[in-house]
Each structure stands twice: as structure tokens, then as C-alpha cells.
C-alpha positions as CSV (number, residue, x, y, z in Angstrom):
1,X,43.6,31.1,73.0
2,X,43.3,33.4,69.9
3,X,41.6,36.1,71.9
4,X,44.4,35.9,74.5
5,X,47.2,36.2,71.9
6,X,45.6,39.3,70.4
7,X,45.5,41.1,73.8
8,X,49.3,41.1,74.2
9,X,50.2,43.3,71.2
10,X,47.3,45.7,72.0
11,X,48.7,46.2,75.6
12,X,52.2,46.6,74.2
13,X,51.1,49.3,71.8
14,X,49.2,51.1,74.5
15,X,52.2,51.0,76.8
16,X,54.5,52.4,74.1
17,X,52.1,55.2,73.3
18,X,51.9,56.2,76.9
19,X,55.7,56.0,77.3
20,X,56.3,58.2,74.2
21,X,53.8,60.8,75.4
22,X,55.6,61.3,78.8
23,X,58.2,64.0,78.8
24,X,61.8,63.0,79.6
25,X,63.4,64.6,82.7
26,X,65.7,66.6,80.4
27,X,62.9,68.0,78.3
28,X,60.8,68.9,81.4
29,X,63.5,71.4,82.4
30,X,63.5,73.2,79.1
31,X,61.4,76.1,77.8
32,X,61.5,78.1,74.7
33,X,62.6,81.7,74.8
34,X,60.1,84.6,74.9
35,X,60.5,87.1,72.1
36,X,59.6,90.8,72.4
37,X,59.9,93.4,69.7
38,X,59.2,97.1,70.3
39,X,60.1,100.4,68.9
40,X,59.2,104.1,68.4
41,X,59.1,106.0,65.1
42,X,59.6,109.6,66.1
43,X,59.5,112.2,63.3
44,X,59.4,116.0,63.7
45,X,59.4,118.9,61.4
46,X,61.8,121.3,63.0
47,X,61.8,125.1,62.5
48,X,65.1,126.4,63.9
49,X,66.4,130.0,64.3
50,X,69.7,131.0,65.9
51,X,70.7,134.6,66.7
52,X,74.5,135.3,66.5
53,X,76.3,137.3,69.2
54,X,76.8,140.4,67.1
55,X,73.7,142.2,65.9
56,X,73.4,143.3,62.4
57,X,72.6,142.1,58.9
58,X,72.9,138.3,58.5
59,X,73.1,137.8,62.3
60,X,70.4,135.0,62.3
61,X,70.5,131.5,60.9
62,X,67.1,129.9,60.0
63,X,66.3,126.4,58.7
64,X,63.6,123.8,58.3
65,X,64.6,120.1,58.9
66,X,62.7,116.8,58.9
67,X,64.1,115.1,62.0
68,X,63.7,111.4,62.6
69,X,66.6,111.1,65.1
70,X,66.0,108.9,68.3
71,X,63.7,106.6,66.4
72,X,64.6,103.1,67.7
73,X,63.9,99.4,67.5
74,X,64.4,96.9,70.4
75,X,64.6,93.1,70.2
76,X,64.6,91.0,73.4
77,X,64.9,87.3,73.9
78,X,64.5,86.0,77.5
79,X,63.7,82.8,79.3
80,X,62.3,81.9,82.7
81,X,64.8,79.8,84.6
82,X,63.1,79.3,87.9
83,X,60.1,81.0,89.7
84,X,60.8,84.8,89.5
85,X,64.1,84.2,87.8
86,X,64.8,85.0,84.1
87,X,67.7,85.7,81.9
88,X,68.0,87.0,78.3
89,X,69.7,89.3,75.8
90,X,68.7,92.7,74.3
91,X,69.6,94.2,71.0
92,X,68.6,97.7,70.0
93,X,69.6,100.5,67.6
94,X,68.5,104.0,67.0
95,X,68.9,106.7,64.3
96,X,71.3,109.5,65.5
97,X,71.4,113.0,64.2
98,X,72.8,113.4,60.7
99,X,75.5,115.8,62.0
100,X,76.9,113.4,64.6
101,X,79.1,111.3,62.2
102,X,77.9,108.1,63.8
103,X,76.6,106.6,60.6
104,X,73.1,105.7,59.7
105,X,72.3,103.7,62.9
106,X,73.9,103.6,66.3
107,X,73.7,100.3,68.3
108,X,72.7,101.6,71.7
109,X,71.5,98.4,73.4
110,X,73.6,95.2,73.2
111,X,73.6,93.4,76.5
112,X,72.7,90.3,78.5
113,X,70.8,90.4,81.8
114,X,69.7,88.3,84.8
115,X,66.6,89.4,86.7
116,X,65.0,88.2,89.9
117,X,62.4,89.7,92.3
118,X,65.2,91.5,94.3
119,X,68.1,91.6,91.9
120,X,69.0,92.7,88.4
121,X,72.4,92.3,86.7
122,X,73.2,93.8,83.3
123,X,76.4,93.4,81.3
124,X,77.0,95.1,77.9
125,X,76.0,98.4,76.2
126,X,73.0,100.3,77.5
127,X,71.9,103.7,78.9
128,X,74.4,105.1,81.4
129,X,71.7,106.4,83.7
130,X,73.8,109.4,84.6
131,X,70.8,111.4,85.9
132,X,68.3,111.2,88.8
133,X,65.1,111.9,86.9
134,X,63.7,112.0,83.4
135,X,61.8,115.0,82.2
136,X,58.8,115.4,79.8
137,X,60.6,116.6,76.7
138,X,60.2,115.1,73.2
139,X,63.8,113.9,73.0
140,X,66.2,113.2,75.8
141,X,68.9,115.3,74.1
142,X,66.7,118.4,74.4
143,X,68.1,118.8,78.0
144,X,71.5,117.2,77.5
145,X,73.5,120.1,78.9
146,X,71.2,120.5,81.9
147,X,69.9,117.1,83.0
148,X,72.9,114.8,82.6
149,X,76.4,114.3,84.1
150,X,78.3,114.9,80.9
151,X,81.1,112.7,79.5
152,X,84.5,114.2,80.4
153,X,86.3,111.9,77.9
154,X,84.4,113.0,74.8
155,X,84.9,116.1,72.6
156,X,82.3,114.9,70.1
157,X,79.3,117.0,69.3
158,X,76.7,114.3,69.8
159,X,74.4,113.2,72.6
160,X,74.9,109.4,72.2
161,X,78.4,109.4,73.8
162,X,76.8,111.1,76.9
163,X,73.8,108.7,77.1
164,X,75.1,105.2,76.3
165,X,78.1,103.2,77.2
166,X,79.4,99.7,78.2
167,X,78.4,98.8,81.7
168,X,78.6,96.1,84.4
169,X,75.6,97.0,86.6
170,X,74.0,95.4,89.7
171,X,70.7,96.6,91.1
172,X,68.9,95.6,94.4
173,X,65.2,96.1,95.0
174,X,63.2,96.3,98.2
175,X,60.0,97.5,99.8
176,X,57.9,95.8,97.1
177,X,60.1,97.3,94.3
178,X,59.8,100.9,95.6
179,X,63.4,101.1,96.9
180,X,66.3,100.4,94.5
181,X,70.1,100.6,94.9
182,X,72.3,100.6,91.8
183,X,76.1,100.3,91.4
184,X,78.0,100.1,88.1
185,X,81.4,100.2,86.6
186,X,81.4,101.4,83.0
187,X,83.3,102.5,79.9
188,X,82.3,105.9,78.6
189,X,83.2,106.6,75.0
190,X,86.6,108.3,74.6
191,X,87.5,110.6,71.7
192,X,90.5,112.7,70.7
193,X,90.4,116.5,70.6
194,X,88.9,116.4,67.1
195,X,85.9,114.3,68.4
196,X,87.0,111.0,66.7
197,X,86.2,108.0,68.8
198,X,89.2,106.0,70.1
199,X,89.6,102.3,70.7
200,X,89.6,102.6,74.4
201,X,87.4,100.1,76.2
202,X,88.9,100.2,79.7
203,X,86.6,100.8,82.7
204,X,86.9,104.6,83.3
205,X,83.8,105.4,85.4
206,X,82.1,104.2,88.6
207,X,78.7,105.3,89.8
208,X,76.1,104.6,92.4
209,X,72.4,105.5,92.9
210,X,69.8,105.2,95.7
211,X,66.2,105.8,94.6
212,X,62.6,105.5,95.6
213,X,59.8,105.1,93.0
214,X,56.2,104.1,93.2
215,X,55.3,101.1,91.0
216,X,53.7,102.0,87.7
217,X,50.3,100.6,88.7
218,X,50.0,102.9,91.7
219,X,52.2,105.9,90.5
220,X,49.3,108.4,91.2
221,X,48.5,107.1,94.7
222,X,51.2,108.8,96.7
223,X,52.5,112.3,97.1
224,X,56.2,111.4,96.5
225,X,56.2,109.7,93.2
226,X,60.0,109.4,92.7
227,X,63.2,110.5,94.4
228,X,66.8,109.7,94.2
229,X,70.4,110.7,94.8
230,X,73.5,109.5,92.8
231,X,77.1,110.1,91.9
232,X,79.3,109.6,88.8
233,X,83.1,109.4,89.2
234,X,85.2,109.6,86.0
235,X,88.9,108.8,86.0
236,X,90.0,111.6,83.7
237,X,93.7,111.4,84.7
238,X,94.4,115.1,84.6
239,X,97.1,116.6,86.7
240,X,95.6,118.2,89.8
241,X,92.2,116.6,89.1
242,X,92.4,112.8,88.5
243,X,88.7,112.2,89.2
244,X,85.8,114.1,87.9
245,X,82.8,113.8,90.2
246,X,79.2,114.6,89.4
247,X,76.5,114.6,92.1
248,X,72.8,114.5,91.3
249,X,69.5,114.6,93.3
250,X,65.9,114.6,92.1
251,X,62.3,114.7,93.4
252,X,59.0,114.2,91.7
253,X,55.7,114.8,93.5
254,X,52.0,114.4,92.6
255,X,50.4,117.7,93.2
256,X,47.1,116.0,92.3
257,X,46.6,112.3,93.0
258,X,43.7,112.0,90.7
259,X,44.6,109.2,88.2
260,X,42.3,110.8,85.6
261,X,43.7,114.3,85.8
262,X,47.2,114.3,87.2
263,X,49.4,117.3,87.9
264,X,53.1,116.5,88.6
265,X,56.0,118.6,89.7
266,X,59.6,117.4,89.4
267,X,63.0,118.9,89.9
268,X,66.7,117.9,89.7
269,X,70.0,119.4,90.6
270,X,73.4,118.3,89.2
271,X,76.6,119.6,90.6
272,X,79.8,118.9,88.7
273,X,82.8,119.4,90.9
274,X,85.1,119.9,87.9
275,X,88.7,118.8,87.6
276,X,89.9,121.6,89.9
277,X,91.5,125.1,89.2
278,X,95.0,123.6,89.1
279,X,94.2,120.8,86.6
280,X,96.2,120.9,83.4
281,X,93.7,120.7,80.6
282,X,94.6,120.6,76.9
283,X,94.0,124.1,75.5
284,X,91.8,122.8,72.7
285,X,89.5,121.0,75.0
286,X,89.7,123.2,78.1
287,X,87.5,126.0,76.8
288,X,83.7,126.2,77.4
289,X,83.2,126.3,73.6
290,X,83.9,122.6,73.4
291,X,81.8,119.7,74.8
292,X,84.8,118.3,76.7
293,X,85.6,121.7,78.2
294,X,82.1,122.1,79.6
295,X,82.1,118.6,80.9
296,X,85.4,119.2,82.8
297,X,84.4,122.5,84.2
298,X,82.9,123.1,87.6
299,X,79.1,123.8,87.2
300,X,75.7,123.5,88.7
301,X,72.6,122.7,86.7
302,X,68.9,122.9,87.8
303,X,65.9,121.5,85.9
304,X,62.2,121.7,86.9
305,X,59.0,120.7,85.1
306,X,55.3,121.0,85.7
307,X,53.1,118.6,83.8
308,X,49.3,118.1,83.4
309,X,48.2,114.7,82.2
310,X,44.6,113.9,81.3
311,X,43.7,110.2,81.4
312,X,40.0,109.5,80.7
313,X,39.2,105.9,81.6
314,X,42.8,105.8,82.9
315,X,44.2,105.9,79.3
316,X,46.8,108.5,78.5
317,X,45.2,111.1,76.2
318,X,46.5,114.6,76.6
319,X,49.8,116.0,78.1
320,X,50.7,119.6,78.6
321,X,54.1,120.3,80.2
322,X,56.6,123.1,80.7
323,X,60.3,122.4,81.6
324,X,63.0,124.9,82.5
325,X,66.7,124.4,82.8
326,X,69.5,126.7,84.1
327,X,73.2,126.0,84.2
328,X,76.0,128.2,85.6
329,X,79.8,127.7,85.6
330,X,81.8,128.5,88.7
331,X,84.6,131.0,88.6
332,X,83.6,132.6,85.3
333,X,80.8,134.7,84.0
334,X,79.0,132.1,82.0
335,X,75.5,130.6,82.1
336,X,72.8,129.2,79.9
337,X,69.0,128.9,80.2
338,X,66.4,126.9,78.3
339,X,62.6,126.7,78.3
340,X,60.7,123.8,76.8
341,X,56.9,123.8,76.7
342,X,55.0,121.1,74.8
343,X,51.6,119.6,74.2
344,X,51.0,116.0,73.0
345,X,47.7,114.3,72.2
346,X,47.2,110.6,71.7
347,X,45.1,109.8,68.7
348,X,45.0,106.1,69.5
349,X,47.1,103.3,71.0
350,X,50.7,104.2,70.4
351,X,50.0,107.2,68.0
352,X,50.8,110.7,69.3
353,X,50.8,114.1,67.7
354,X,52.1,117.2,69.3
355,X,54.1,120.4,69.2
356,X,57.2,121.5,71.2
357,X,58.9,124.8,71.5
358,X,62.4,125.3,72.9
359,X,64.1,128.6,73.7
360,X,67.7,128.7,74.8
361,X,69.9,131.6,75.7
362,X,73.6,132.1,76.5
363,X,75.2,134.8,78.5
364,X,78.6,136.1,79.5
365,X,81.7,134.3,78.3
366,X,79.7,131.3,77.1
367,X,77.9,133.4,74.5
368,X,81.2,134.8,73.3
369,X,82.8,131.4,73.0
370,X,79.9,129.8,71.3
371,X,79.3,132.8,69.1
372,X,75.6,132.9,69.6
373,X,73.2,134.6,71.9
374,X,69.9,132.7,71.7
375,X,68.1,130.0,69.7
376,X,64.5,129.1,69.0
377,X,63.1,125.8,67.8
378,X,59.5,124.7,67.0
379,X,58.9,121.0,66.4
380,X,55.7,119.5,64.9
381,X,55.6,115.9,65.9
382,X,54.1,112.6,64.9
383,X,55.1,109.5,66.9
384,X,54.2,105.8,66.5
385,X,55.1,103.3,69.2
386,X,54.5,99.6,69.4
387,X,55.3,96.4,71.4
388,X,54.6,92.8,70.4
389,X,55.3,89.8,72.5
390,X,55.4,86.1,71.5
391,X,55.4,83.0,73.7
392,X,54.5,85.1,76.7
393,X,54.4,82.9,79.8
394,X,55.9,85.1,82.6
395,X,55.7,88.6,83.9
396,X,57.9,91.7,83.6
397,X,59.3,94.2,86.1
398,X,58.6,97.0,83.7
399,X,57.9,97.7,80.0
400,X,60.6,97.2,77.5
401,X,59.9,100.7,76.0
402,X,61.0,102.1,79.4
403,X,64.5,101.2,78.5
404,X,64.5,104.4,76.4
405,X,63.4,107.9,77.0
406,X,59.7,108.5,77.3
407,X,58.0,111.9,77.4
408,X,55.0,110.4,79.0
409,X,55.5,108.1,82.0
């Protein structure tokens, strides 16, 4: 009898331990968030020289600047909801140019997102994606006047108001991720004539994009690497030109499909239809001398680049690229041209050194309005990039660093 009485509490204890070790139905549905932190420290020593319109003594301006603009940090929290479904939030900030009057940091990424195999939705501040292709220049703003549909609401002399905004974006993916269709309604930053930002958060722009892109893992296997067409329609509310429409198209091809030594050619055209010859534009903003005046004017911009990328053991090591941009304004003798060659060498994982030269010239009325004929810039560059992920238990569509501009892709 004593042995039988002792077996009852032992069985009870074993049952309780088994019961406590089994997850409840509620806990089985939960999972902790994945955490990703990434960033790029981009510092260049800039040697700048600008030639004024009138020749003579003192007609050049020279300077040396330590430039850490466009260095950024990204923080992402996301969670898997179901198979191939995830949701999360993104927070990011970058360091703008000192002359932009945007403060020490600019919060360029503050958004929530929902991602599936065939759909992605984004709500909040992020890149406007008002271009068809990216080009291999050190900073995205190096080609601001040539490679982007510009902001017709802003008269501020900075690139951030042309590259970031508040969006409601939906994207669809097909053909194994190769085909994507994007539509968005967005709020582009609005300033007054003096360039001061206004408290205007109404939706003022609509856009759409249809693109084709080889997945990153097989980006060297096909001839057509990337292609796309898009439009941006801004509600500028000017008499005779209520809508400002910009059209873009781009194509990137692999001239060499060798993944160890790749040669790539890409080109893009942007046509800005302008607000029309009868549009009533404020005199202070309507001249080509101002950012708003150039954004509202009818123009056509062409950009092309040729890039060689050496990848021993399929690891990026050396890039040599040359990019040229040309923009002309309709109905007036005004144009501008830029040439941007560069060389980058990767010392190790995420550490690059390089040099970039940029030449830019202005002709006709544009040179007279800007008061300068040409400019030269040489940048000696050191870059450090990193990405760390914690509690990683599901895959990604693309790398978090791809949310910002990359000169190697």
C-alpha cells in the first residue's frame, strides 16, 4: 500500500511538468520581431572649382571641403505573420549638406510596410522613386538635375525635397519577381518662394511605374538587366497648367554576361512637359535660376553610363564607370552638361576607397541666370557599410541597404 500511495504524487508531478511545457494556443501564434540595423558612413574630401560667367581676375571660386553628407543609418523591425507574409516598420536618418538648412540630421525613412510574395504596401516617408534607373555615381544628388523628375512645389536648394516624401504605395510582382507594377499617391515637400518648408501635408502627386528587373542572384545572366517606364503627375495648381507631368524611361543591358568581369550599359530619358507657355508662374520662382523655375519648365534630360565591374570569386572588388548627363529646356537657349567618371576599390567587406571627378557646364540663358559657366569637382572617398540582423528566421525580397542609393549594384 505504501508503494501505491507514493506512485500517485509522482504521476501528478510528471503530468504537471508536461502540461507546463506545452505551449498554449495563444503563444503558438506569436513570434518575436526580427531586428536589422544597417548603415553607410560616406566621407569624401572635395576639391571644388567654379568658373564665373565673366572672365577676368577673380572669376574662379575654389575650395576644399570634408563632406560626410548622405551618410545614413537604418533600423528595421519586422515580423513574419504567415508563410511568405511579413509586416514591420522602418526608421532611418541621413546627414544632409550643411548648406541645406535641414539641421544636423534629416529623417528620410519613417514608414510601416506589409510584404508578401506578390504584393508590397508602404505607408509613410521614404524615397519618392521619381526615376527609372539608378546610376553609378558616388551620391544620388550628383545627377539630381538630370536623373530625376524634380519637385515643382519646392524652391529650396537641397536634394532631399526632391528625393524623399510621404507616400502611400502599392506594388505588385510577377514572373518570379522580374516584373513589377507600382502606383502611389504622395506628398512632396512644399516651400515658399524663399525655400522655407510649409506645413502642407496634402496629397499633391500621383505616379505609376512598370518595370522589369533580373533578380539579384542572376543579374548577370541575361542581356536585358533592367527596364522601366513611369510617370509623375504633380498638382501644381497654376493657371493654364494645373498638372505638371514628367515621363521617364530607362534600359540597362549587360554587354558582358561574365559574372567575374561584367560590362554594363544603361540609359534613361526624362521628359518634363512643363506647366505650359500660358501658365502664370510667380516671377521669383519662374526663372531658370531657381530650383522651382527649372522644375516647372519644359525640359528633356538624358543620362547614360558605362560601367566595368571586376568580381573575382564573385565578390565585388573593382568598379570603373563613366556617366554623362545632358539637359535642355524647350523654347529657350538653355542647356547643361555633366560628366562623372569614377573608380572604386573594395578593400574588404563593406569598406571602399575611390575617387570621382565631376565636370559640369552651362550654356545660353542658363549660364547667364546662374552666373557661372562651368564647375569641376574631385572627390577622394572612403566608405564603410554594414548590416547586422538579429533573430533572423525568414527571408527577404532584397537587402535593406538597397533602400538607399548604391553606386555598386
